[in-house]
N, C-alpha and C positions, 0 to 999 in steps of 0.2 A: 437433381431437380429440387426446387425448393418445396417445402411442405405446404406452401400457399397455393400451388398451382391447382386450377380446377380442371376437371376432365372435360376435354373438348366435346362439343355436340357432334353427332355423327356427320353432319353436313358441313362442318367447319374444319378447314385444314389446320393441322397443328402449327405451322409457321405463323398463322395469324393470331395465335394466342399471345397475350401480353407476357413479357418477362418481368421478373422481380429482381431488381439490381440494387446492390448496396453501394452507396457512394461514401467513401471515406477519404482520408488524406491527412497531410500535415497541417499544422496550425496556420490559419490565414492563407491557405493555398488557393481558395476560390471555390469551395464546395457549394456554397449558397448561390454563387454566380452561375455555376453549371446547372444547379437545380432550376434556376429561373429560365435558363435556355430550354431545358427539357419541358418545363411547363408550357412554354411558348409553342412547342411542337406537339402538345396534346398529351403529355405524360401526366400521371398522378405523382406528385412529389410530396413526400412526407419528411419534414425536417425535425429531427429529434431535439435540436436546440430550441425550436419553437415550442415543442411539446413541454420541455422543461420550464420555459418561461410561463406557459399556461398553468403548469402545476404549482408554480410559485405565487400565483395570484391569490389574493385574499379569498378564503372560503374553499379553495381547491384542496385536494387530498395531500399534495406535496407540502403546501403551506402549513396544514395542520400537523403533519408528521414532523416537520422541522421545528415548529414551535414547541411541540411536545418534547423533542429531543434537546433543544437548546434554550428554551424559554423565550420570553418576549424581548430579550436584549438584542435579538437579530431583527427586530421590527423598527420601522420608522415611527415618527410621532402619529402618523395616520394609520398605524397598524398594518401597513403593507410591509412585505419582506424587503429589507434593505439589502439588495443584491450585492452592492459594492462592499458593504460591511461583511457579508457572508463570504465573499470571495477573499477578502483580506484575511479573514479568520482562517480560512482553509489554507492559505499560503503560509500563515504563521504556524499552524498546528496540523500536521498530517493526519492526526486522528479525526479531526473534524472533516477533512476531505473524505476520509474513508467512510465515516458515518453518513455523510450526505449521499455518497454513491450507493451505500447499502440501502438507504431509504428510498431514493428517487429512481435509481436505475430499473428496479423491477416494475415500477408503475409505468415508466416510459416504454419499456419493452412490451408490456401487455398492451399498451395503447397503440403503438405502431403496428404490432401484429394484428390487432383488431381492425385497424384502418386498412391495412393491406388486404386482409381477407374480405372486407366489405367492398373494396374497390374491384377486386377480381370477380366477386359474385355479381356485382351490378354491371361492370364493364369488362368482361373477360378478355377482350381483344386489346385493352389499353395496358400498356406497360407501366410499371410502378417503380419509382426510385425512392429509396429511403436513405437520407443523409445521416450517417452515424459516424461521428468523429472517432469514437473508441470502439470501432467494429471488432477488431481482433483483440484489443485489450479486454473487452467485455465478453469475448468468447461466443459471439452470435453470428459468426461468418457463415456457418453452415445453413442458415435459413434462406440463402439466396441462390439464384441461378448464376449470377455474375457478380463479382466483386471488383469494383473499379475505384481507382485512386486518383485524386487530384494532388499533385505534389509540387514542391518548390524547395530550393535550398534553405537551410536553416537561417542563413544570413538574410534571405529575403523575408522569411517569416518574421524574424525579429524586427526588421525595418517596418513591415506592415503593421505589426502590433504596436510599435512606437507611434506610428501615424494614427492609430486608434486611441492613443492616450495611455497605453499601458506602460508601467515602469519596467526597466530592465529586469528587476527581480520578479515581477509578475510574469513577464514574457518567458523567462527561463523556467519558472515554475510550471506553467501550462504546457510548454513544449516538452518539458521533462516527463510529463504524465503520458505521453504518447510514444509509440514506436518511432524509431528514426525512419526517414523516407526510404532508405535502401531496404530495410526490413519489410516495410509495408509493401513496397513495390514487388518484392519477391513473392509475397503472399497473395497478390491480386492477379486477376485475370487480364485486366487492362489498366494501363497507366496513362494519365493525361498530365502533361507538364505545363504549368501555368506561370511562366515568367515573362511572357510576351504580351501581345495585344489580345483584346477580346476576340478579334476575328480568328486569331490562331487557336484560341481555346474553343471557339465555335466550330472550327474545322475539325478539331479532335473529337468534339462532342458528336458531330455527324457520324464519325466512324463508330462511336459507341452505340448510337441509336440504330445503325444499319450494320449488322454483323457481316454482311456480304461485301462491305467496302474493304479495300486493302489499306 
């Protein structure tokens, strides 16, 4: 059981308590799409990529830490963080990638844990999903009741990344920073495979939200 779970009230049956699920998966597999489906069904969804983007905004803690570490060369003319430049720098220099993770990941972890705790206190029956691409790589998988993966083949990931405008070099870099699909699948409690239609993903998502479904 996750450390976030609240003790049920005496008159509340345990099955009605919300679960805390981690959503991970391969690059460009559809984690955010699945998250939107869960939101439609009343779940609280916390996307760590969104949290990172918020931390990169001018005046935010992440922005300050990165400027302290790398100087204003990573900023645009308007003093906003140049995310494209930062990404390109991480691809060229693995030490920059490591430094960014060292600075940003602890803040992100603290933030999503706080948000999960707040959601369960306010709405104890509502399930919570946290989208964490690097769930196992960051070693935070034990915080959750269920670990679910959205996966696709590496070739599909590369195609989707190219459609998003990434170069082959960038696609290989980001894919190389994550566990392979097979390894992630073995470590997860549930696996959703997303190479088909949205309706097929939605059907799989229904099985995720209802543990009694076959």
